[in-house]
C-alpha positions in Angstrom: 37.9 -37.5 -2.1 36.1 -39.9 0.2 32.7 -40.9 -1.2 31.7 -43.2 1.6 28.4 -41.9 2.9 28.7 -43.4 6.4 32.1 -41.9 7.0 30.9 -38.5 5.6 27.9 -38.5 7.9 30.1 -39.5 10.9 32.5 -36.6 10.2 29.5 -34.2 9.9 28.1 -35.4 13.2 31.5 -34.8 14.9 31.6 -31.2 13.9 30.4 -28.6 16.4 27.0 -27.0 15.9 26.8 -23.4 14.7 26.3 -21.1 17.7 23.2 -19.4 16.2 21.4 -22.7 15.5 19.9 -22.6 19.0 18.3 -19.2 18.3 16.9 -20.3 14.9 13.5 -21.6 16.1 12.8 -18.5 18.2 13.7 -16.2 15.2 11.3 -18.1 12.9 8.5 -18.1 15.4 8.9 -14.3 15.9 8.9 -13.7 12.1 5.7 -15.8 11.7 4.0 -13.8 14.5 5.0 -10.5 12.9 3.7 -11.6 9.5 0.3 -12.6 11.1 0.1 -9.2 12.9 0.9 -7.3 9.7 -1.5 -9.3 7.5 -4.6 -8.7 9.7 -7.9 -9.4 7.8 -6.3 -9.4 4.4 -5.5 -13.0 4.6 -9.0 -14.1 5.3 -10.4 -11.8 2.6 -8.0 -13.1 0.1 -8.7 -16.7 1.0 -12.5 -16.1 0.6 -12.0 -14.4 -2.7 -9.8 -17.3 -3.9 -12.5 -19.8 -2.8 -15.3 -18.0 -4.6 -13.1 -17.7 -7.7 -12.3 -21.4 -7.7 -16.0 -22.3 -7.4 -16.9 -20.0 -10.2 -14.1 -21.3 -12.4 -15.2 -24.9 -11.7 -18.9 -24.1 -12.6 -17.9 -22.3 -15.8 -15.4 -25.0 -16.8 -17.8 -27.8 -16.0 -20.5 -26.2 -18.0 -18.3 -25.6 -21.0 -16.9 -29.1 -21.0 -20.3 -30.8 -20.6 -21.7 -28.7 -23.4 -18.8 -29.6 -25.7 -18.7 -33.3 -24.8 -21.7 -34.5 -26.8 -20.5 -32.7 -29.9 -17.2 -34.6 -29.8 -18.6 -38.1 -29.2 -20.5 -39.8 -32.0 -24.0 -40.9 -31.1 -24.6 -44.7 -31.4 -27.8 -46.1 -32.8 -30.7 -46.2 -30.3 -30.6 -50.0 -30.2 -26.9 -49.9 -29.3 -27.2 -47.2 -26.6 -25.1 -48.5 -23.7 -26.2 -48.2 -20.1 -24.0 -46.6 -17.5 -22.9 -49.2 -14.9 -19.8 -47.9 -13.1 -19.2 -51.0 -10.9 -20.4 -53.6 -13.4 -18.5 -55.3 -16.3 -20.0 -53.0 -18.9 -18.0 -49.7 -19.2 -19.4 -47.7 -22.1 -17.3 -44.6 -21.2 -14.0 -46.5 -20.9 -11.3 -45.3 -23.3 -11.1 -48.6 -25.1 -14.9 -48.5 -25.7 -14.8 -44.9 -26.9 -12.0 -45.7 -29.4 -14.1 -48.4 -31.0 -16.5 -45.7 -32.4 -13.7 -44.0 -34.5 
C-alpha cells in the first residue's frame, strides 16, 4: 500500500469525474429554494421566539448570578476595600487576588 500523499493525490486527480457531479450544484440550489418556499413565515417566527427566549434567559441568569455572587465572596474590611481599575495595575477581581481571601 502506497502511503505517499503526493502520489495518492496525483492518482486521484487523474481519475475521471463522476458524471452527476456537474448537476450537484443545481440540485442543491433547487432543494434550498424548495425548503424556503415550504418554510414560509415559520422561520422568521421561530427566530424571533429564539431571540426573545435568549434575552429572557440572559436576564434571569444574570440576575441570579449577581444575587449569588456577594454571598460567595467574603467581604474585606472597609479600610481594605479595593477599587475597581480594569486597565490599571490593581486588579481586585483577578483570580489570584480572590484566592488570597480564602
